[in-house]
Structure formats: structure tokens, C-alpha cells
PyMOL commands that place a pseudoatom at each C-alpha (Angstrom):
pseudoatom trace, name=CA, resn=MET, resi=1, chain=A, elem=C, hetatm=0, pos=[69.148, -34.794, -19.982]
pseudoatom trace, name=CA, resn=SER, resi=2, chain=A, elem=C, hetatm=0, pos=[71.898, -32.640, -18.558]
pseudoatom trace, name=CA, resn=HIS, resi=3, chain=A, elem=C, hetatm=0, pos=[74.906, -31.829, -20.700]
pseudoatom trace, name=CA, resn=ARG, resi=4, chain=A, elem=C, hetatm=0, pos=[77.558, -34.585, -20.767]
pseudoatom trace, name=CA, resn=SER, resi=5, chain=A, elem=C, hetatm=0, pos=[75.881, -36.610, -18.002]
pseudoatom trace, name=CA, resn=LEU, resi=6, chain=A, elem=C, hetatm=0, pos=[74.811, -39.768, -19.822]
pseudoatom trace, name=CA, resn=ASP, resi=7, chain=A, elem=C, hetatm=0, pos=[77.545, -42.413, -19.577]
pseudoatom trace, name=CA, resn=SER, resi=8, chain=A, elem=C, hetatm=0, pos=[76.005, -45.005, -21.896]
pseudoatom trace, name=CA, resn=SER, resi=9, chain=A, elem=C, hetatm=0, pos=[76.547, -46.726, -25.236]
pseudoatom trace, name=CA, resn=VAL, resi=10, chain=A, elem=C, hetatm=0, pos=[73.585, -46.399, -27.597]
pseudoatom trace, name=CA, resn=VAL, resi=11, chain=A, elem=C, hetatm=0, pos=[72.707, -47.527, -31.132]
pseudoatom trace, name=CA, resn=VAL, resi=12, chain=A, elem=C, hetatm=0, pos=[70.030, -45.580, -33.024]
pseudoatom trace, name=CA, resn=THR, resi=13, chain=A, elem=C, hetatm=0, pos=[68.678, -47.077, -36.254]
pseudoatom trace, name=CA, resn=GLY, resi=14, chain=A, elem=C, hetatm=0, pos=[67.359, -44.819, -38.982]
pseudoatom trace, name=CA, resn=ALA, resi=15, chain=A, elem=C, hetatm=0, pos=[69.631, -42.135, -37.529]
pseudoatom trace, name=CA, resn=GLY, resi=16, chain=A, elem=C, hetatm=0, pos=[70.667, -40.590, -40.835]
pseudoatom trace, name=CA, resn=ASN, resi=17, chain=A, elem=C, hetatm=0, pos=[67.866, -38.023, -40.776]
pseudoatom trace, name=CA, resn=GLY, resi=18, chain=A, elem=C, hetatm=0, pos=[64.633, -36.937, -39.123]
pseudoatom trace, name=CA, resn=ILE, resi=19, chain=A, elem=C, hetatm=0, pos=[63.663, -38.218, -35.685]
pseudoatom trace, name=CA, resn=GLY, resi=20, chain=A, elem=C, hetatm=0, pos=[66.552, -40.698, -35.569]
pseudoatom trace, name=CA, resn=ALA, resi=21, chain=A, elem=C, hetatm=0, pos=[69.148, -38.015, -36.261]
pseudoatom trace, name=CA, resn=ALA, resi=22, chain=A, elem=C, hetatm=0, pos=[67.623, -35.768, -33.597]
pseudoatom trace, name=CA, resn=ILE, resi=23, chain=A, elem=C, hetatm=0, pos=[67.727, -38.618, -31.064]
pseudoatom trace, name=CA, resn=ALA, resi=24, chain=A, elem=C, hetatm=0, pos=[71.345, -39.417, -31.918]
pseudoatom trace, name=CA, resn=ARG, resi=25, chain=A, elem=C, hetatm=0, pos=[72.443, -35.779, -31.593]
pseudoatom trace, name=CA, resn=ALA, resi=26, chain=A, elem=C, hetatm=0, pos=[70.606, -35.309, -28.279]
pseudoatom trace, name=CA, resn=LEU, resi=27, chain=A, elem=C, hetatm=0, pos=[72.095, -38.472, -26.777]
pseudoatom trace, name=CA, resn=ALA, resi=28, chain=A, elem=C, hetatm=0, pos=[75.597, -37.504, -27.889]
pseudoatom trace, name=CA, resn=ARG, resi=29, chain=A, elem=C, hetatm=0, pos=[75.190, -34.024, -26.406]
pseudoatom trace, name=CA, resn=ALA, resi=30, chain=A, elem=C, hetatm=0, pos=[74.216, -35.707, -23.137]
pseudoatom trace, name=CA, resn=GLY, resi=31, chain=A, elem=C, hetatm=0, pos=[77.437, -37.712, -23.169]
pseudoatom trace, name=CA, resn=ALA, resi=32, chain=A, elem=C, hetatm=0, pos=[76.407, -41.037, -24.711]
pseudoatom trace, name=CA, resn=ARG, resi=33, chain=A, elem=C, hetatm=0, pos=[78.573, -42.923, -27.174]
pseudoatom trace, name=CA, resn=VAL, resi=34, chain=A, elem=C, hetatm=0, pos=[76.282, -43.265, -30.176]
pseudoatom trace, name=CA, resn=GLY, resi=35, chain=A, elem=C, hetatm=0, pos=[76.120, -45.670, -33.079]
pseudoatom trace, name=CA, resn=VAL, resi=36, chain=A, elem=C, hetatm=0, pos=[74.529, -43.702, -35.931]
pseudoatom trace, name=CA, resn=ALA, resi=37, chain=A, elem=C, hetatm=0, pos=[73.022, -46.554, -37.934]
pseudoatom trace, name=CA, resn=ASP, resi=38, chain=A, elem=C, hetatm=0, pos=[71.335, -46.071, -41.297]
pseudoatom trace, name=CA, resn=LEU, resi=39, chain=A, elem=C, hetatm=0, pos=[70.822, -47.824, -44.622]
pseudoatom trace, name=CA, resn=ASP, resi=40, chain=A, elem=C, hetatm=0, pos=[72.375, -44.750, -46.255]
pseudoatom trace, name=CA, resn=LEU, resi=41, chain=A, elem=C, hetatm=0, pos=[75.958, -44.662, -44.946]
pseudoatom trace, name=CA, resn=ALA, resi=42, chain=A, elem=C, hetatm=0, pos=[76.501, -41.136, -46.322]
pseudoatom trace, name=CA, resn=ASP, resi=43, chain=A, elem=C, hetatm=0, pos=[73.652, -39.836, -44.156]
pseudoatom trace, name=CA, resn=ALA, resi=44, chain=A, elem=C, hetatm=0, pos=[75.020, -41.692, -41.126]
pseudoatom trace, name=CA, resn=GLU, resi=45, chain=A, elem=C, hetatm=0, pos=[78.477, -40.220, -41.730]
pseudoatom trace, name=CA, resn=ARG, resi=46, chain=A, elem=C, hetatm=0, pos=[77.031, -36.710, -42.038]
pseudoatom trace, name=CA, resn=VAL, resi=47, chain=A, elem=C, hetatm=0, pos=[75.201, -36.963, -38.702]
pseudoatom trace, name=CA, resn=SER, resi=48, chain=A, elem=C, hetatm=0, pos=[78.255, -38.518, -37.057]
pseudoatom trace, name=CA, resn=ALA, resi=49, chain=A, elem=C, hetatm=0, pos=[80.411, -35.651, -38.322]
pseudoatom trace, name=CA, resn=GLU, resi=50, chain=A, elem=C, hetatm=0, pos=[77.933, -33.146, -36.858]
pseudoatom trace, name=CA, resn=ILE, resi=51, chain=A, elem=C, hetatm=0, pos=[78.147, -34.942, -33.516]
pseudoatom trace, name=CA, resn=ALA, resi=52, chain=A, elem=C, hetatm=0, pos=[81.961, -34.831, -33.649]
pseudoatom trace, name=CA, resn=ARG, resi=53, chain=A, elem=C, hetatm=0, pos=[81.910, -31.085, -34.358]
pseudoatom trace, name=CA, resn=ASP, resi=54, chain=A, elem=C, hetatm=0, pos=[79.786, -30.685, -31.236]
pseudoatom trace, name=CA, resn=GLY, resi=55, chain=A, elem=C, hetatm=0, pos=[82.349, -32.604, -29.187]
pseudoatom trace, name=CA, resn=GLY, resi=56, chain=A, elem=C, hetatm=0, pos=[80.438, -35.877, -28.995]
pseudoatom trace, name=CA, resn=GLU, resi=57, chain=A, elem=C, hetatm=0, pos=[81.453, -39.476, -29.643]
pseudoatom trace, name=CA, resn=SER, resi=58, chain=A, elem=C, hetatm=0, pos=[79.772, -41.509, -32.370]
pseudoatom trace, name=CA, resn=LEU, resi=59, chain=A, elem=C, hetatm=0, pos=[80.321, -44.150, -35.013]
pseudoatom trace, name=CA, resn=PRO, resi=60, chain=A, elem=C, hetatm=0, pos=[78.529, -44.209, -38.387]
pseudoatom trace, name=CA, resn=LEU, resi=61, chain=A, elem=C, hetatm=0, pos=[77.183, -47.654, -39.205]
pseudoatom trace, name=CA, resn=HIS, resi=62, chain=A, elem=C, hetatm=0, pos=[75.838, -48.983, -42.506]
pseudoatom trace, name=CA, resn=LEU, resi=63, chain=A, elem=C, hetatm=0, pos=[72.945, -51.144, -41.364]
pseudoatom trace, name=CA, resn=ASP, resi=64, chain=A, elem=C, hetatm=0, pos=[70.033, -52.786, -43.199]
pseudoatom trace, name=CA, resn=VAL, resi=65, chain=A, elem=C, hetatm=0, pos=[67.509, -53.666, -40.497]
pseudoatom trace, name=CA, resn=THR, resi=66, chain=A, elem=C, hetatm=0, pos=[65.871, -56.296, -42.716]
pseudoatom trace, name=CA, resn=ASP, resi=67, chain=A, elem=C, hetatm=0, pos=[69.129, -58.262, -43.084]
pseudoatom trace, name=CA, resn=ARG, resi=68, chain=A, elem=C, hetatm=0, pos=[70.248, -60.144, -39.969]
pseudoatom trace, name=CA, resn=LEU, resi=69, chain=A, elem=C, hetatm=0, pos=[73.849, -60.430, -41.178]
pseudoatom trace, name=CA, resn=SER, resi=70, chain=A, elem=C, hetatm=0, pos=[73.996, -56.681, -41.781]
pseudoatom trace, name=CA, resn=VAL, resi=71, chain=A, elem=C, hetatm=0, pos=[72.582, -55.984, -38.325]
pseudoatom trace, name=CA, resn=SER, resi=72, chain=A, elem=C, hetatm=0, pos=[74.956, -58.436, -36.643]
pseudoatom trace, name=CA, resn=ALA, resi=73, chain=A, elem=C, hetatm=0, pos=[77.960, -56.983, -38.490]
pseudoatom trace, name=CA, resn=GLY, resi=74, chain=A, elem=C, hetatm=0, pos=[76.948, -53.418, -37.653]
pseudoatom trace, name=CA, resn=PHE, resi=75, chain=A, elem=C, hetatm=0, pos=[76.545, -54.215, -33.972]
pseudoatom trace, name=CA, resn=ALA, resi=76, chain=A, elem=C, hetatm=0, pos=[79.904, -56.016, -33.997]
pseudoatom trace, name=CA, resn=ARG, resi=77, chain=A, elem=C, hetatm=0, pos=[81.587, -52.851, -35.309]
pseudoatom trace, name=CA, resn=PHE, resi=78, chain=A, elem=C, hetatm=0, pos=[79.950, -50.871, -32.546]
pseudoatom trace, name=CA, resn=VAL, resi=79, chain=A, elem=C, hetatm=0, pos=[81.123, -53.356, -29.902]
pseudoatom trace, name=CA, resn=GLU, resi=80, chain=A, elem=C, hetatm=0, pos=[84.701, -53.080, -31.171]
pseudoatom trace, name=CA, resn=ARG, resi=81, chain=A, elem=C, hetatm=0, pos=[84.605, -49.304, -30.673]
pseudoatom trace, name=CA, resn=PHE, resi=82, chain=A, elem=C, hetatm=0, pos=[82.376, -48.724, -27.658]
pseudoatom trace, name=CA, resn=GLY, resi=83, chain=A, elem=C, hetatm=0, pos=[81.575, -52.126, -26.138]
pseudoatom trace, name=CA, resn=PRO, resi=84, chain=A, elem=C, hetatm=0, pos=[78.136, -53.807, -25.991]
pseudoatom trace, name=CA, resn=PRO, resi=85, chain=A, elem=C, hetatm=0, pos=[75.207, -51.427, -26.500]
pseudoatom trace, name=CA, resn=GLN, resi=86, chain=A, elem=C, hetatm=0, pos=[73.365, -50.564, -23.315]
pseudoatom trace, name=CA, resn=VAL, resi=87, chain=A, elem=C, hetatm=0, pos=[70.505, -48.938, -25.206]
pseudoatom trace, name=CA, resn=LEU, resi=88, chain=A, elem=C, hetatm=0, pos=[68.931, -49.544, -28.624]
pseudoatom trace, name=CA, resn=PHE, resi=89, chain=A, elem=C, hetatm=0, pos=[66.563, -47.144, -30.350]
pseudoatom trace, name=CA, resn=ASN, resi=90, chain=A, elem=C, hetatm=0, pos=[64.630, -49.059, -33.033]
pseudoatom trace, name=CA, resn=ASN, resi=91, chain=A, elem=C, hetatm=0, pos=[63.727, -46.025, -35.103]
pseudoatom trace, name=CA, resn=ALA, resi=92, chain=A, elem=C, hetatm=0, pos=[64.260, -47.084, -38.746]
pseudoatom trace, name=CA, resn=GLY, resi=93, chain=A, elem=C, hetatm=0, pos=[61.054, -47.113, -40.747]
pseudoatom trace, name=CA, resn=VAL, resi=94, chain=A, elem=C, hetatm=0, pos=[59.427, -46.377, -44.082]
pseudoatom trace, name=CA, resn=SER, resi=95, chain=A, elem=C, hetatm=0, pos=[56.156, -44.736, -45.063]
pseudoatom trace, name=CA, resn=ARG, resi=96, chain=A, elem=C, hetatm=0, pos=[54.494, -43.731, -48.299]
pseudoatom trace, name=CA, resn=GLU, resi=97, chain=A, elem=C, hetatm=0, pos=[51.066, -42.312, -49.079]
pseudoatom trace, name=CA, resn=ILE, resi=98, chain=A, elem=C, hetatm=0, pos=[49.116, -44.701, -51.338]
pseudoatom trace, name=CA, resn=PRO, resi=99, chain=A, elem=C, hetatm=0, pos=[45.344, -44.581, -51.940]
pseudoatom trace, name=CA, resn=PHE, resi=100, chain=A, elem=C, hetatm=0, pos=[43.746, -47.434, -49.986]
pseudoatom trace, name=CA, resn=MET, resi=101, chain=A, elem=C, hetatm=0, pos=[42.346, -49.255, -53.035]
pseudoatom trace, name=CA, resn=GLU, resi=102, chain=A, elem=C, hetatm=0, pos=[45.725, -49.093, -54.779]
pseudoatom trace, name=CA, resn=GLN, resi=103, chain=A, elem=C, hetatm=0, pos=[47.816, -50.641, -52.011]
pseudoatom trace, name=CA, resn=THR, resi=104, chain=A, elem=C, hetatm=0, pos=[49.381, -53.883, -53.191]
pseudoatom trace, name=CA, resn=GLU, resi=105, chain=A, elem=C, hetatm=0, pos=[50.876, -56.974, -51.628]
pseudoatom trace, name=CA, resn=ALA, resi=106, chain=A, elem=C, hetatm=0, pos=[54.312, -55.566, -52.460]
pseudoatom trace, name=CA, resn=ASP, resi=107, chain=A, elem=C, hetatm=0, pos=[53.529, -52.303, -50.623]
pseudoatom trace, name=CA, resn=TRP, resi=108, chain=A, elem=C, hetatm=0, pos=[52.475, -54.216, -47.508]
pseudoatom trace, name=CA, resn=GLU, resi=109, chain=A, elem=C, hetatm=0, pos=[55.337, -56.688, -47.619]
pseudoatom trace, name=CA, resn=PHE, resi=110, chain=A, elem=C, hetatm=0, pos=[57.982, -53.971, -48.001]
pseudoatom trace, name=CA, resn=THR, resi=111, chain=A, elem=C, hetatm=0, pos=[56.519, -51.762, -45.271]
pseudoatom trace, name=CA, resn=HIS, resi=112, chain=A, elem=C, hetatm=0, pos=[56.113, -54.607, -42.785]
pseudoatom trace, name=CA, resn=ARG, resi=113, chain=A, elem=C, hetatm=0, pos=[59.528, -56.042, -43.587]
pseudoatom trace, name=CA, resn=VAL, resi=114, chain=A, elem=C, hetatm=0, pos=[61.242, -52.785, -42.665]
pseudoatom trace, name=CA, resn=ASN, resi=115, chain=A, elem=C, hetatm=0, pos=[58.955, -51.537, -39.897]
pseudoatom trace, name=CA, resn=VAL, resi=116, chain=A, elem=C, hetatm=0, pos=[58.184, -54.812, -38.112]
pseudoatom trace, name=CA, resn=LEU, resi=117, chain=A, elem=C, hetatm=0, pos=[60.699, -57.481, -39.090]
pseudoatom trace, name=CA, resn=GLY, resi=118, chain=A, elem=C, hetatm=0, pos=[63.464, -54.880, -38.749]
pseudoatom trace, name=CA, resn=VAL, resi=119, chain=A, elem=C, hetatm=0, pos=[62.443, -54.246, -35.143]
pseudoatom trace, name=CA, resn=LEU, resi=120, chain=A, elem=C, hetatm=0, pos=[62.378, -57.980, -34.406]
pseudoatom trace, name=CA, resn=ILE, resi=121, chain=A, elem=C, hetatm=0, pos=[65.830, -58.607, -35.911]
pseudoatom trace, name=CA, resn=CYS, resi=122, chain=A, elem=C, hetatm=0, pos=[67.479, -55.632, -34.210]
pseudoatom trace, name=CA, resn=THR, resi=123, chain=A, elem=C, hetatm=0, pos=[65.849, -56.466, -30.882]
pseudoatom trace, name=CA, resn=GLN, resi=124, chain=A, elem=C, hetatm=0, pos=[66.999, -60.086, -31.027]
pseudoatom trace, name=CA, resn=GLU, resi=125, chain=A, elem=C, hetatm=0, pos=[70.544, -59.239, -32.070]
pseudoatom trace, name=CA, resn=VAL, resi=126, chain=A, elem=C, hetatm=0, pos=[71.087, -56.512, -29.480]
pseudoatom trace, name=CA, resn=ALA, resi=127, chain=A, elem=C, hetatm=0, pos=[69.476, -58.665, -26.785]
pseudoatom trace, name=CA, resn=LYS, resi=128, chain=A, elem=C, hetatm=0, pos=[72.092, -61.359, -27.426]
pseudoatom trace, name=CA, resn=LEU, resi=129, chain=A, elem=C, hetatm=0, pos=[74.820, -58.802, -26.711]
pseudoatom trace, name=CA, resn=MET, resi=130, chain=A, elem=C, hetatm=0, pos=[73.057, -57.400, -23.655]
pseudoatom trace, name=CA, resn=ILE, resi=131, chain=A, elem=C, hetatm=0, pos=[72.458, -60.858, -22.188]
pseudoatom trace, name=CA, resn=ALA, resi=132, chain=A, elem=C, hetatm=0, pos=[76.079, -61.860, -22.767]
pseudoatom trace, name=CA, resn=ALA, resi=133, chain=A, elem=C, hetatm=0, pos=[77.277, -58.650, -21.083]
pseudoatom trace, name=CA, resn=GLY, resi=134, chain=A, elem=C, hetatm=0, pos=[75.065, -59.387, -18.067]
pseudoatom trace, name=CA, resn=ARG, resi=135, chain=A, elem=C, hetatm=0, pos=[74.213, -55.729, -17.381]
pseudoatom trace, name=CA, resn=GLY, resi=136, chain=A, elem=C, hetatm=0, pos=[70.660, -55.587, -18.679]
pseudoatom trace, name=CA, resn=GLY, resi=137, chain=A, elem=C, hetatm=0, pos=[69.687, -52.835, -21.072]
pseudoatom trace, name=CA, resn=LYS, resi=138, chain=A, elem=C, hetatm=0, pos=[66.960, -50.734, -22.640]
pseudoatom trace, name=CA, resn=ILE, resi=139, chain=A, elem=C, hetatm=0, pos=[65.270, -51.091, -26.029]
pseudoatom trace, name=CA, resn=ILE, resi=140, chain=A, elem=C, hetatm=0, pos=[63.095, -48.212, -27.205]
pseudoatom trace, name=CA, resn=ASN, resi=141, chain=A, elem=C, hetatm=0, pos=[60.887, -48.467, -30.289]
pseudoatom trace, name=CA, resn=THR, resi=142, chain=A, elem=C, hetatm=0, pos=[59.415, -45.738, -32.459]
pseudoatom trace, name=CA, resn=THR, resi=143, chain=A, elem=C, hetatm=0, pos=[55.817, -46.632, -33.174]
pseudoatom trace, name=CA, resn=SER, resi=144, chain=A, elem=C, hetatm=0, pos=[53.184, -44.077, -34.292]
pseudoatom trace, name=CA, resn=ILE, resi=145, chain=A, elem=C, hetatm=0, pos=[49.935, -42.422, -33.348]
pseudoatom trace, name=CA, resn=THR, resi=146, chain=A, elem=C, hetatm=0, pos=[48.570, -43.990, -36.547]
pseudoatom trace, name=CA, resn=ALA, resi=147, chain=A, elem=C, hetatm=0, pos=[48.658, -47.383, -34.825]
pseudoatom trace, name=CA, resn=ARG, resi=148, chain=A, elem=C, hetatm=0, pos=[45.431, -46.259, -33.120]
pseudoatom trace, name=CA, resn=ASN, resi=149, chain=A, elem=C, hetatm=0, pos=[44.194, -43.577, -35.500]
pseudoatom trace, name=CA, resn=ALA, resi=150, chain=A, elem=C, hetatm=0, pos=[44.829, -44.750, -39.055]
pseudoatom trace, name=CA, resn=ASN, resi=151, chain=A, elem=C, hetatm=0, pos=[44.071, -42.881, -42.275]
pseudoatom trace, name=CA, resn=PRO, resi=152, chain=A, elem=C, hetatm=0, pos=[43.241, -44.885, -45.427]
pseudoatom trace, name=CA, resn=PRO, resi=153, chain=A, elem=C, hetatm=0, pos=[46.272, -43.789, -47.518]
pseudoatom trace, name=CA, resn=PHE, resi=154, chain=A, elem=C, hetatm=0, pos=[48.539, -45.049, -44.728]
pseudoatom trace, name=CA, resn=ALA, resi=155, chain=A, elem=C, hetatm=0, pos=[46.754, -48.324, -43.928]
pseudoatom trace, name=CA, resn=HIS, resi=156, chain=A, elem=C, hetatm=0, pos=[49.884, -50.358, -44.660]
pseudoatom trace, name=CA, resn=TYR, resi=157, chain=A, elem=C, hetatm=0, pos=[52.034, -48.110, -42.455]
pseudoatom trace, name=CA, resn=ALA, resi=158, chain=A, elem=C, hetatm=0, pos=[49.507, -47.896, -39.613]
pseudoatom trace, name=CA, resn=ALA, resi=159, chain=A, elem=C, hetatm=0, pos=[49.105, -51.676, -39.521]
pseudoatom trace, name=CA, resn=SER, resi=160, chain=A, elem=C, hetatm=0, pos=[52.880, -52.098, -39.338]
pseudoatom trace, name=CA, resn=LYS, resi=161, chain=A, elem=C, hetatm=0, pos=[53.098, -49.695, -36.396]
pseudoatom trace, name=CA, resn=ALA, resi=162, chain=A, elem=C, hetatm=0, pos=[50.247, -51.495, -34.626]
pseudoatom trace, name=CA, resn=ALA, resi=163, chain=A, elem=C, hetatm=0, pos=[52.319, -54.652, -35.054]
pseudoatom trace, name=CA, resn=VAL, resi=164, chain=A, elem=C, hetatm=0, pos=[55.320, -52.882, -33.511]
pseudoatom trace, name=CA, resn=SER, resi=165, chain=A, elem=C, hetatm=0, pos=[53.168, -51.927, -30.508]
pseudoatom trace, name=CA, resn=SER, resi=166, chain=A, elem=C, hetatm=0, pos=[52.277, -55.586, -30.076]
pseudoatom trace, name=CA, resn=LEU, resi=167, chain=A, elem=C, hetatm=0, pos=[55.882, -56.655, -30.522]
pseudoatom trace, name=CA, resn=ILE, resi=168, chain=A, elem=C, hetatm=0, pos=[56.908, -54.258, -27.751]
pseudoatom trace, name=CA, resn=GLN, resi=169, chain=A, elem=C, hetatm=0, pos=[54.671, -56.141, -25.331]
pseudoatom trace, name=CA, resn=SER, resi=170, chain=A, elem=C, hetatm=0, pos=[55.872, -59.623, -26.256]
pseudoatom trace, name=CA, resn=SER, resi=171, chain=A, elem=C, hetatm=0, pos=[59.555, -58.697, -26.352]
pseudoatom trace, name=CA, resn=ALA, resi=172, chain=A, elem=C, hetatm=0, pos=[59.262, -56.865, -23.022]
pseudoatom trace, name=CA, resn=ARG, resi=173, chain=A, elem=C, hetatm=0, pos=[57.900, -60.016, -21.386]
pseudoatom trace, name=CA, resn=ALA, resi=174, chain=A, elem=C, hetatm=0, pos=[60.510, -62.215, -23.050]
pseudoatom trace, name=CA, resn=LEU, resi=175, chain=A, elem=C, hetatm=0, pos=[63.477, -60.051, -22.060]
pseudoatom trace, name=CA, resn=ALA, resi=176, chain=A, elem=C, hetatm=0, pos=[62.400, -58.920, -18.591]
pseudoatom trace, name=CA, resn=PRO, resi=177, chain=A, elem=C, hetatm=0, pos=[64.138, -61.897, -16.892]
pseudoatom trace, name=CA, resn=HIS, resi=178, chain=A, elem=C, hetatm=0, pos=[67.411, -60.536, -18.310]
pseudoatom trace, name=CA, resn=ASP, resi=179, chain=A, elem=C, hetatm=0, pos=[66.804, -57.058, -16.870]
pseudoatom trace, name=CA, resn=ILE, resi=180, chain=A, elem=C, hetatm=0, pos=[66.166, -55.668, -20.355]
pseudoatom trace, name=CA, resn=THR, resi=181, chain=A, elem=C, hetatm=0, pos=[63.271, -53.232, -20.592]
pseudoatom trace, name=CA, resn=VAL, resi=182, chain=A, elem=C, hetatm=0, pos=[61.402, -52.714, -23.871]
pseudoatom trace, name=CA, resn=THR, resi=183, chain=A, elem=C, hetatm=0, pos=[59.273, -49.629, -24.380]
pseudoatom trace, name=CA, resn=GLY, resi=184, chain=A, elem=C, hetatm=0, pos=[58.090, -47.375, -27.192]
pseudoatom trace, name=CA, resn=PHE, resi=185, chain=A, elem=C, hetatm=0, pos=[56.834, -43.905, -28.037]
pseudoatom trace, name=CA, resn=ALA, resi=186, chain=A, elem=C, hetatm=0, pos=[54.235, -42.910, -30.607]
pseudoatom trace, name=CA, resn=PRO, resi=187, chain=A, elem=C, hetatm=0, pos=[54.830, -39.543, -32.299]
pseudoatom trace, name=CA, resn=GLY, resi=188, chain=A, elem=C, hetatm=0, pos=[52.326, -37.874, -34.546]
pseudoatom trace, name=CA, resn=VAL, resi=189, chain=A, elem=C, hetatm=0, pos=[53.249, -35.966, -37.697]
pseudoatom trace, name=CA, resn=VAL, resi=190, chain=A, elem=C, hetatm=0, pos=[56.754, -34.527, -37.361]
pseudoatom trace, name=CA, resn=ALA, resi=191, chain=A, elem=C, hetatm=0, pos=[58.246, -32.085, -39.872]
pseudoatom trace, name=CA, resn=THR, resi=192, chain=A, elem=C, hetatm=0, pos=[61.157, -34.176, -41.142]
pseudoatom trace, name=CA, resn=GLU, resi=193, chain=A, elem=C, hetatm=0, pos=[62.784, -34.811, -44.500]
pseudoatom trace, name=CA, resn=ILE, resi=194, chain=A, elem=C, hetatm=0, pos=[60.978, -38.148, -44.766]
pseudoatom trace, name=CA, resn=TRP, resi=195, chain=A, elem=C, hetatm=0, pos=[57.536, -36.644, -44.155]
pseudoatom trace, name=CA, resn=GLU, resi=196, chain=A, elem=C, hetatm=0, pos=[58.101, -34.113, -46.915]
pseudoatom trace, name=CA, resn=LYS, resi=197, chain=A, elem=C, hetatm=0, pos=[58.645, -37.035, -49.291]
pseudoatom trace, name=CA, resn=VAL, resi=198, chain=A, elem=C, hetatm=0, pos=[55.620, -38.963, -48.041]
pseudoatom trace, name=CA, resn=THR, resi=199, chain=A, elem=C, hetatm=0, pos=[52.887, -36.541, -49.118]
pseudoatom trace, name=CA, resn=PRO, resi=200, chain=A, elem=C, hetatm=0, pos=[52.634, -33.124, -50.753]
pseudoatom trace, name=CA, resn=ASP, resi=201, chain=A, elem=C, hetatm=0, pos=[49.484, -32.443, -48.670]
pseudoatom trace, name=CA, resn=PRO, resi=202, chain=A, elem=C, hetatm=0, pos=[50.398, -31.165, -45.156]
pseudoatom trace, name=CA, resn=GLU, resi=203, chain=A, elem=C, hetatm=0, pos=[46.836, -31.846, -43.896]
for i in range(1, 203): cmd.bond("trace and resi %d" % i, "trace and resi %d" % (i + 1))
show_as sticks, trace
zoom trace
């Protein structure tokens, strides 16, 4: 992306740190107007302030991807400032290392609620705005290499990312008639603040 060449309005979820923050900063440097959405508003405000210091445009958004009202309200704030999003990065997610035999129903329900239901809710809510605007749009989802190569302590996380990969396919087919493309990318282990909290073992 060339400097200040991207004339687009973008919302990035989970943008308060790690991969999401890097995506938000890069898009802003390229000229996009960025909604820095995160459950932790302080983190979103910090990243937004960094973008402003670099000369970019952004708006910090407190957004809980598992709560449709929170998502709708966050998107509405973005629309007031920058207009309907043209791009959505579904990046928010959670992960925690738990020995396979110790993983509980609560572990699975929490992980899938954030990682899968969150993607569904955000995709549906942004698609409503994109369809109403009549300009199409792009939705990009962060899945994971673990969706195809899972390790036992991350079974709950890997299964949720496999579900996201499936959801990408169904949502892409559903939204194609509206000129909305849905894609994803699957990173491996990335040295972020979240990964440092996930496991003390770098292997």
C-alpha cells in the first residue's frame, strides 16, 4: 500500500493490540479512515492516538463483538464520523492454552462465542450498512493456521478458527449478490502481547 493512497473507511475489531493494532496503523498510514474497535476502550484510544500522531484519521470504538447492540452502536458511531464502512476486518479473538483433558464446556462456549459468533454478528451488522449504501464492500476475517494443524492444548481455539473458515465460505456466497466479498487470512504464531499471555512456552 502506498503512503496516503487508500481512500476508504475501515473498521478493525480487536484493534487495541497485536495483529489488529498493526492492521489499523498500516491502513491509516495508507490513507484509510479507521475505526479502532476493541473491548478495551483504553487500548483502542491508545492506538487511535498513535495513528493521530502519525497524521492519520481514526476513531476509537468500544465494541463487544458478542453483543449485537454493542456492535450496532459502535458501527453507528463510525457512520456518524466517517460514513458507512467500506471494509471490515473481523480480527477480534481469544485464545488460552489449556491441557486437552482439562478443557471444559465453559472454555469452549467462551472461545466460540467470541471467535465465531462475534464474526457472524459483525459480518451481519456491517453487511446491513454496506447493502444500504449500495457500494458493495469487503469483509476480511482473521482465522488461523491451527484450523488445519491443531495442537491439543488449543483444541477449543483451533475448532473455533475452523468454524470461522467455514463461515467465510457461507457468508461469501450469501453476500456476493450485493457485491460484498468475504475472505480471510490464516497467520501462524505471531509475537504479540496476547501470545505472550497465552503460553509461557515459545515452542
